[in-house]
ZATOR-305143 format. One line per 5 residues: number of its first residue (from 1); their letters; for each residue x, y, z of N, C-alpha, C. Coordinates in nm, 4 decimals, decimal comma, padded with zeros to 6 digits, always signed. Example, Ala and Ser with C-alpha at 12.3 -4.5 7.8 and 13.67 -1.06 7.14 Angstrom:
BEGIN
1) AS) +01,3190 -00,5690 +00,7800 +01,2300 -00,4500 +00,7800 +01,3200 -00,3300 +00,7800  +01,2850 -00,2250 +00,7080 +01,3670 -00,1060 +00,7140 +01,2900 +00,0030 +00,7870 .
END
This chain:
BEGIN
1) XXXXX) -18,2734 +09,7220 +02,1154 -18,1458 +09,7167 +02,0442 -18,0997 +09,5721 +02,0322  -17,9895 +09,5575 +01,9635 -17,9342 +09,4260 +01,9384 -17,7908 +09,4444 +01,8898  -17,7291 +09,3382 +01,8509 -17,5952 +09,3464 +01,7939 -17,6055 +09,4060 +01,6544  -17,5671 +09,5288 +01,6404 -17,5736 +09,5961 +01,5110 -17,4445 +09,6669 +01,4756  -17,3545 +09,6831 +01,5700 -17,2293 +09,7530 +01,5437 -17,1179 +09,6524 +01,5205 .
6) XXXXX) -17,0620 +09,6542 +01,4015 -16,9510 +09,5666 +01,3651 -16,8327 +09,6581 +01,3358  -16,7286 +09,6491 +01,4188 -16,6192 +09,7464 +01,4139 -16,4848 +09,6777 +01,3966  -16,3994 +09,7379 +01,3146 -16,2606 +09,6955 +01,3000 -16,1761 +09,7971 +01,3763  -16,1020 +09,7490 +01,4741 -16,0163 +09,8373 +01,5543 -15,8976 +09,7553 +01,6015  -15,7781 +09,7917 +01,5579 -15,6623 +09,7088 +01,5894 -15,6252 +09,7071 +01,7371 .
11) XXXXX) -15,6836 +09,7958 +01,8160 -15,6595 +09,7923 +01,9605 -15,7680 +09,7134 +02,0344  -15,8687 +09,6698 +01,9635 -15,9800 +09,5918 +02,0192 -16,0466 +09,6671 +02,1335  -16,0331 +09,6209 +02,2556 -16,0983 +09,6848 +02,3701 -16,0043 +09,7904 +02,4277  -16,0496 +09,9154 +02,4271 -15,9722 +10,0255 +02,4852 -16,0703 +10,1374 +02,5189  -16,0201 +10,2451 +02,5766 -16,1073 +10,3515 +02,6256 -16,2027 +10,4085 +02,5237 .
16) XXXXX) -16,1566 +10,4330 +02,4018 -16,2435 +10,4912 +02,3003 -16,3604 +10,3996 +02,2676  -16,3364 +10,2699 +02,2687 -16,4437 +10,1745 +02,2408 -16,5390 +10,1666 +02,3602  -16,4838 +10,1491 +02,4793 -16,5673 +10,1296 +02,5983 -16,6394 +10,2581 +02,6377  -16,5659 +10,3684 +02,6459 -16,6252 +10,4953 +02,6899 -16,6858 +10,5704 +02,5715  -16,6089 +10,5828 +02,4633 -16,6533 +10,6614 +02,3486 -16,7725 +10,6034 +02,2754 .
21) XXXXX) -16,7802 +10,4718 +02,2666 -16,8924 +10,4047 +02,2006 -16,9859 +10,3398 +02,3017  -16,9282 +10,2710 +02,3979 -17,0086 +10,1922 +02,4912 -17,1100 +10,2735 +02,5686  -17,0663 +10,3841 +02,6235 -17,1573 +10,4640 +02,7044 -17,2609 +10,5391 +02,6205  -17,2212 +10,6151 +02,5167 -17,3235 +10,6869 +02,4392 -17,4240 +10,5944 +02,3701  -17,3787 +10,4766 +02,3306 -17,4675 +10,3819 +02,2618 -17,5347 +10,2847 +02,3582 .
26) XXXXX) -17,5111 +10,3039 +02,4880 -17,5694 +10,2188 +02,5932 -17,5458 +10,0705 +02,5647  -17,4206 +10,0372 +02,5312 -17,3885 +09,8980 +02,5004 -17,3907 +09,8127 +02,6265  -17,4479 +09,6949 +02,6125 -17,4520 +09,6001 +02,7228 -17,3489 +09,4905 +02,7088  -17,2959 +09,4750 +02,5859 -17,1970 +09,3696 +02,5659 -17,1092 +09,3985 +02,4451  -16,9922 +09,3345 +02,4475 -16,8974 +09,3356 +02,3367 -16,8682 +09,1916 +02,2995 .
31) XXXXX) -16,8495 +09,1677 +02,1710 -16,8042 +09,0377 +02,1214 -16,6695 +09,0631 +02,0542  -16,5637 +09,0117 +02,1125 -16,4290 +09,0278 +02,0583 -16,3982 +08,9032 +01,9760  -16,3825 +08,9221 +01,8454 -16,3585 +08,8095 +01,7549 -16,2120 +08,8107 +01,7132  -16,1391 +08,7135 +01,7662 -15,9965 +08,6993 +01,7368 -15,9593 +08,5551 +01,7693  -15,9128 +08,4816 +01,6706 -15,8831 +08,3399 +01,6909 -15,7807 +08,3180 +01,8019 .
36) XXXXX) -15,6770 +08,4004 +01,8081 -15,5737 +08,3826 +01,9109 -15,6250 +08,4190 +02,0495  -15,6920 +08,5320 +02,0612 -15,7431 +08,5742 +02,1924 -15,8481 +08,4752 +02,2425  -15,9279 +08,4208 +02,1529 -16,0305 +08,3232 +02,1926 -15,9689 +08,2012 +02,2588  -15,8438 +08,1720 +02,2290 -15,7770 +08,0561 +02,2874 -15,6799 +08,0893 +02,3990  -15,6788 +08,2143 +02,4447 -15,5816 +08,2558 +02,5457 -15,6497 +08,3170 +02,6678 .
41) XXXXX) -15,6579 +08,2398 +02,7754 -15,7185 +08,2913 +02,8992 -15,6454 +08,4155 +02,9501  -15,5133 +08,4165 +02,9360 -15,4331 +08,5290 +02,9841 -15,4721 +08,6579 +02,9113  -15,4805 +08,6527 +02,7772 -15,5187 +08,7716 +02,7004 -15,6631 +08,8116 +02,7294  -15,7493 +08,7137 +02,7467 -15,8886 +08,7451 +02,7782 -15,8981 +08,8217 +02,9100  -15,8214 +08,7795 +03,0082 -15,8234 +08,8476 +03,1372 -15,7773 +08,9927 +03,1227 .
46) XXXXX) -15,6768 +09,0170 +03,0409 -15,6313 +09,1541 +03,0167 -15,7431 +09,2392 +02,9576  -15,8136 +09,1876 +02,8589 -15,9226 +09,2630 +02,7976 -16,0393 +09,2816 +02,8943  -16,0662 +09,1826 +02,9771 -16,1748 +09,1964 +03,0761 -16,1504 +09,3144 +03,1701  -16,0233 +09,3409 +03,2013 -15,9906 +09,4519 +03,2921 -16,0308 +09,5872 +03,2339  -16,0451 +09,5966 +03,1018 -16,0811 +09,7224 +03,0385 -16,2292 +09,7457 +03,0220 .
51) XXXXX) -16,3103 +09,6521 +03,0691 -16,4554 +09,6618 +03,0517 -16,5220 +09,6732 +03,1879  -16,6073 +09,7733 +03,2068 -16,6755 +09,7872 +03,3360 -16,7689 +09,6690 +03,3632  -16,7975 +09,6432 +03,4901 -16,8766 +09,5244 +03,5253 -17,0170 +09,5209 +03,4653  -17,0729 +09,6360 +03,4324 -17,2087 +09,6349 +03,3757 -17,2103 +09,5970 +03,2276  -17,0935 +09,5855 +03,1656 -17,0845 +09,5444 +03,0259 -17,0239 +09,4051 +03,0195 .
56) XXXXX) -17,0871 +09,3182 +02,9430 -17,0383 +09,1816 +02,9310 -16,9432 +09,1723 +02,8102  -16,8445 +09,0856 +02,8200 -16,7466 +09,0682 +02,7143 -16,7378 +08,9209 +02,6773  -16,7580 +08,8922 +02,5492 -16,7511 +08,7553 +02,4981 -16,6302 +08,7440 +02,4058  -16,5669 +08,6283 +02,4066 -16,4519 +08,6016 +02,3207 -16,4887 +08,4898 +02,2249  -16,4659 +08,5153 +02,0964 -16,5023 +08,4177 +01,9948 -16,3923 +08,4081 +01,8895 .
61) XXXXX) -16,3797 +08,2905 +01,8314 -16,3018 +08,2744 +01,7092 -16,3946 +08,3141 +01,5947  -16,3418 +08,3239 +01,4749 -16,4285 +08,3547 +01,3606 -16,5356 +08,2471 +01,3467  -16,4963 +08,1215 +01,3572 -16,5924 +08,0117 +01,3405 -16,6993 +08,0133 +01,4490  -16,6597 +08,0325 +01,5732 -16,7597 +08,0316 +01,6805 -16,8491 +08,1553 +01,6739  -16,7925 +08,2691 +01,6357 -16,8746 +08,3909 +01,6226 -16,9791 +08,3736 +01,5137 .
66) XXXXX) -16,9386 +08,3145 +01,4019 -17,0337 +08,2917 +01,2928 -17,1486 +08,2037 +01,3395  -17,1183 +08,1046 +01,4197 -17,2213 +08,0149 +01,4697 -17,3105 +08,0763 +01,5762  -17,2615 +08,1758 +01,6455 -17,3383 +08,2381 +01,7545 -17,3952 +08,3751 +01,7193  -17,3752 +08,4191 +01,5966 -17,4173 +08,5533 +01,5587 -17,5662 +08,5777 +01,5819  -17,6483 +08,4819 +01,5473 -17,7927 +08,4999 +01,5668 -17,8281 +08,5113 +01,7143 .
71) XXXXX) -17,7587 +08,4379 +01,7995 -17,7839 +08,4501 +01,9443 -17,7486 +08,5899 +01,9928  -17,6374 +08,6428 +01,9443 -17,6011 +08,7801 +01,9825 -17,7009 +08,8802 +01,9272  -17,7478 +08,8560 +01,8075 -17,8461 +08,9467 +01,7487 -17,9791 +08,9429 +01,8225  -18,0120 +08,8321 +01,8838 -18,1394 +08,8225 +01,9556 -18,1285 +08,8741 +02,0994  -18,0096 +08,9075 +02,1445 -17,9915 +08,9661 +02,2776 -18,0644 +09,1002 +02,2800 .
76) XXXXX) -18,1385 +09,1271 +02,3836 -18,2160 +09,2506 +02,3923 -18,1286 +09,3728 +02,4190  -18,0066 +09,3489 +02,4653 -17,9147 +09,4602 +02,4899 -17,8468 +09,5027 +02,3597  -17,8015 +09,6257 +02,3555 -17,7209 +09,6720 +02,2424 -17,5821 +09,6132 +02,2573  -17,5222 +09,5736 +02,1451 -17,3888 +09,5154 +02,1495 -17,3044 +09,5574 +02,0321  -17,1732 +09,5391 +02,0487 -17,0763 +09,5685 +01,9439 -16,9872 +09,4471 +01,9240 .
81) XXXXX) -16,9630 +09,4117 +01,7997 -16,8687 +09,3068 +01,7654 -16,7426 +09,3740 +01,7111  -16,6276 +09,3303 +01,7605 -16,4992 +09,3888 +01,7232 -16,4064 +09,2853 +01,6630  -16,3369 +09,3235 +01,5574 -16,2237 +09,2457 +01,5089 -16,1031 +09,3385 +01,5092  -15,9858 +09,2802 +01,5206 -15,8642 +09,3604 +01,5263 -15,8056 +09,3929 +01,3908  -15,8610 +09,3337 +01,2854 -15,8074 +09,3626 +01,1520 -15,9137 +09,3370 +01,0464 .
86) XXXXX) -15,8859 +09,3886 +00,9291 -15,9798 +09,3801 +00,8175 -15,9958 +09,2361 +00,7700  -15,8862 +09,1613 +00,7661 -15,8921 +09,0219 +00,7185 -15,9851 +08,9379 +00,8058  -15,9816 +08,9587 +00,9366 -16,0698 +08,8830 +01,0267 -16,2156 +08,9183 +01,0005  -16,2446 +09,0478 +00,9833 -16,3828 +09,0877 +00,9536 -16,4262 +09,0292 +00,8201  -16,3376 +09,0279 +00,7230 -16,3707 +08,9710 +00,5927 -16,4038 +08,8219 +00,6056 .
91) XXXXX) -16,3269 +08,7500 +00,6854 -16,3538 +08,6076 +00,7084 -16,4876 +08,5886 +00,7791  -16,5182 +08,6743 +00,8750 -16,6458 +08,6634 +00,9467 -16,7630 +08,6897 +00,8534  -16,7531 +08,7929 +00,7711 -16,8613 +08,8235 +00,6764 -16,8834 +08,7061 +00,5812  -16,7756 +08,6417 +00,5376 -16,7882 +08,5261 +00,4485 -16,8537 +08,4078 +00,5192  -16,8239 +08,3917 +00,6482 -16,8772 +08,2783 +00,7247 -17,0174 +08,3036 +00,7782 .
96) XXXXX) -17,0557 +08,4288 +00,7898 -17,1847 +08,4640 +00,8488 -17,2535 +08,5703 +00,7636  -17,3076 +08,5319 +00,6513 -17,3780 +08,6297 +00,5675 -17,4862 +08,7000 +00,6487  -17,5127 +08,8220 +00,6143 -17,6137 +08,8973 +00,6872 -17,5556 +09,0169 +00,7603  -17,4236 +09,0268 +00,7638 -17,3616 +09,1475 +00,8200 -17,3715 +09,2533 +00,7110  -17,4428 +09,3594 +00,7388 -17,4730 +09,4593 +00,6372 -17,3895 +09,5862 +00,6469 .
101) XXXXX) -17,3271 +09,6105 +00,7618 -17,2508 +09,7347 +00,7793 -17,1303 +09,7087 +00,8692  -17,0173 +09,7668 +00,8311 -16,8934 +09,7550 +00,9066 -16,8335 +09,8939 +00,9211  -16,7880 +09,9236 +01,0403 -16,7223 +10,0507 +01,0680 -16,5736 +10,0276 +01,0901  -16,4921 +10,0988 +01,0153 -16,3477 +10,0966 +01,0377 -16,3201 +10,2037 +01,1419  -16,2717 +10,1596 +01,2573 -16,2549 +10,2534 +01,3670 -16,1121 +10,2948 +01,3903 .
106) XXXXX) -16,0228 +10,2031 +01,3930 -15,8839 +10,2366 +01,4178 -15,7923 +10,1339 +01,3536  -15,7297 +10,1720 +01,2469 -15,6278 +10,0888 +01,1833 -15,5058 +10,1794 +01,1771  -15,4162 +10,1581 +01,2695 -15,3088 +10,2533 +01,2923 -15,1861 +10,2291 +01,2063  -15,0982 +10,3272 +01,2058 -14,9796 +10,3252 +01,1202 -14,8868 +10,2090 +01,1521  -14,8361 +10,1497 +01,0468 -14,7233 +10,0574 +01,0523 -14,6654 +10,0528 +00,9118 .
111) XXXXX) -14,5457 +10,0006 +00,8963 -14,4820 +10,0023 +00,7642 -14,5714 +09,9435 +00,6553  -14,5761 +10,0129 +00,5419 -14,6551 +09,9683 +00,4281 -14,7940 +10,0277 +00,4226  -14,8366 +10,0924 +00,5294 -14,9691 +10,1537 +00,5317 -14,9608 +10,3021 +00,4959  -15,0654 +10,3504 +00,4285 -15,0767 +10,4897 +00,3880 -15,1933 +10,5514 +00,4641  -15,1769 +10,6747 +00,5104 -15,2831 +10,7450 +00,5822 -15,4005 +10,7711 +00,4889 .
116) XXXXX) -15,5187 +10,7283 +00,5328 -15,6422 +10,7559 +00,4596 -15,7333 +10,8472 +00,5410  -15,7146 +10,8461 +00,6711 -15,7822 +10,9356 +00,7651 -15,6889 +10,9436 +00,8856  -15,7188 +11,0315 +00,9764 -15,6343 +11,0511 +01,0942 -15,6154 +10,9217 +01,1730  -15,7116 +10,8339 +01,1681 -15,7093 +10,7106 +01,2473 -15,7142 +10,5837 +01,1618  -15,7003 +10,5992 +01,0299 -15,7037 +10,4835 +00,9391 -15,5849 +10,4908 +00,8439 .
121) XXXXX) -15,5004 +10,3889 +00,8524 -15,3858 +10,3716 +00,7636 -15,4033 +10,2341 +00,6995  -15,3887 +10,2278 +00,5673 -15,4184 +10,1034 +00,4961 -15,3086 +10,0647 +00,3983  -15,2890 +09,9339 +00,3836 -15,2045 +09,8800 +00,2771 -15,2927 +09,8627 +00,1541  -15,2333 +09,8463 +00,0373 -15,3152 +09,8168 -00,0816 -15,4006 +09,6908 -00,0630  -15,3463 +09,5880 +00,0024 -15,4241 +09,4668 +00,0282 -15,5447 +09,4963 +00,1166 .
126) XXXXX) -15,5262 +09,5758 +00,2193 -15,6387 +09,6098 +00,3077 -15,7442 +09,6907 +00,2334  -15,7006 +09,7799 +00,1457 -15,7963 +09,8554 +00,0641 -15,8773 +09,7608 -00,0240  -15,8110 +09,6623 -00,0829 -15,8811 +09,5637 -00,1661 -15,9802 +09,4829 -00,0832  -15,9423 +09,4468 +00,0386 -16,0316 +09,3694 +00,1265 -16,1562 +09,4511 +00,1628  -16,1376 +09,5791 +00,1929 -16,2535 +09,6637 +00,2229 -16,3431 +09,6776 +00,1008 .
131) XXXXX) -16,2822 +09,6930 -00,0160 -16,3611 +09,7003 -00,1404 -16,4351 +09,5698 -00,1650  -16,3723 +09,4572 -00,1319 -16,4382 +09,3270 -00,1471 -16,5584 +09,3155 -00,0539  -16,5460 +09,3682 +00,0669 -16,6609 +09,3691 +00,1586 -16,7753 +09,4498 +00,0968  -16,7431 +09,5664 +00,0441 -16,8452 +09,6515 -00,0174 -16,9087 +09,5803 -00,1371  -16,8287 +09,5084 -00,2136 -16,8805 +09,4350 -00,3296 -16,9776 +09,3251 -00,2871 .
136) XXXXX) -16,9645 +09,2774 -00,1637 -17,0572 +09,1758 -00,1099 -17,1869 +09,2382 -00,0590  -17,1990 +09,3703 -00,0702 -17,3193 +09,4382 -00,0236 -17,3081 +09,4947 +00,1165  -17,1881 +09,4947 +00,1733 -17,1668 +09,5491 +00,3075 -17,1362 +09,6979 +00,2959  -17,2061 +09,7786 +00,3719 -17,1752 +09,9216 +00,3776 -17,0537 +09,9386 +00,4680  -16,9469 +09,9962 +00,4145 -16,8237 +10,0160 +00,4903 -16,8015 +10,1655 +00,5064 .
141) XXXXX) -16,7857 +10,2075 +00,6309 -16,7554 +10,3475 +00,6613 -16,6430 +10,3514 +00,7634  -16,5791 +10,4657 +00,7736 -16,4817 +10,4902 +00,8800 -16,5439 +10,5899 +00,9761  -16,5278 +10,5622 +01,1056 -16,5837 +10,6513 +01,2070 -16,5136 +10,6214 +01,3381  -16,4483 +10,7222 +01,3952 -16,3748 +10,6961 +01,5185 -16,4637 +10,6991 +01,6417  -16,5577 +10,7918 +01,6483 -16,6496 +10,8010 +01,7623 -16,7910 +10,8248 +01,7106 .
146) XXXXX) -16,8933 +10,7921 +01,7902 -17,0311 +10,7993 +01,7393 -17,0759 +10,9379 +01,6937  -17,0266 +11,0438 +01,7577 -17,0722 +11,1781 +01,7198 -16,9995 +11,2345 +01,5977  -16,8962 +11,1655 +01,5494 -16,8251 +11,2087 +01,4287 -16,9008 +11,1623 +01,3043  -16,8861 +11,2364 +01,1978 -16,9492 +11,1974 +01,0722 -16,8822 +11,0704 +01,0186  -16,9633 +10,9795 +00,9689 -16,9109 +10,8580 +00,9060 -16,8548 +10,8946 +00,7690 .
151) XXXXX) -16,7394 +10,8357 +00,7367 -16,6747 +10,8602 +00,6087 -16,7034 +10,7409 +00,5178  -16,7715 +10,7619 +00,4049 -16,7990 +10,6509 +00,3134 -16,6691 +10,5906 +00,2608  -16,6731 +10,4628 +00,2264 -16,5539 +10,3922 +00,1820 -16,4870 +10,4598 +00,0634  -16,5639 +10,5012 -00,0360 -16,5001 +10,5614 -00,1533 -16,4213 +10,6864 -00,1168  -16,4747 +10,7700 -00,0297 -16,4029 +10,8900 +00,0153 -16,2803 +10,8512 +00,0979 .
156) XXXXX) -16,2941 +10,7489 +00,1812 -16,1811 +10,7029 +00,2616 -16,0671 +10,6557 +00,1723  -16,0973 +10,5750 +00,0731 -15,9937 +10,5210 -00,0139 -15,9269 +10,6289 -00,0990  -15,9994 +10,7364 -00,1279 -15,9395 +10,8485 -00,1991 -15,8603 +10,9387 -00,1041  -15,8782 +10,9171 +00,0261 -15,8158 +11,0047 +00,1239 -15,8850 +11,1393 +00,1291  -16,0090 +11,1418 +00,0811 -16,0877 +11,2638 +00,0705 -16,1708 +11,2831 +00,1975 .
161) XXX) -16,1004 +11,3130 +00,3062 -16,1686 +11,3300 +00,4338 -16,1215 +11,4600 +00,4970  -16,2107 +11,5270 +00,5618 -16,1725 +11,6491 +00,6334 -16,1841 +11,6214 +00,7818  -16,0687 +11,6277 +00,8489 -16,0679 +11,5965 +00,9921 -15,9761 +11,6887 +01,0646 .
END
């Protein structure tokens, strides 16, 4: 295995990611890509508390993640890269061509967002950003846990999901 899971989840590291994805997918590491968290030891320590000792956690800015992506891909362990929002993932894809698939995992309700799935709420701008990723050749799906069916982007944007 290698770094193949690229996920957008506004909660970043939490139980569903660590237990729901980490254990079934036998993940050995997570790469948390967030410019602010990458510069905050205090926030990093909080996220470290949510990861069991057998899983490694790396903190990167978009720029540093783009530069280290190949190193993560060459790691023999399975890994997941997480961003907390669509804009950050879009910036990473632009800076590091070669990301072929992105999973929208949890984009939760806040003002201006419309429900597209039980766990995905999007603004028109976020919908455009996801469409822009797809236009770059990135396969975009929504999927909350590994055993759930992946929802293709077009169905997600239509709100055509059964959950």
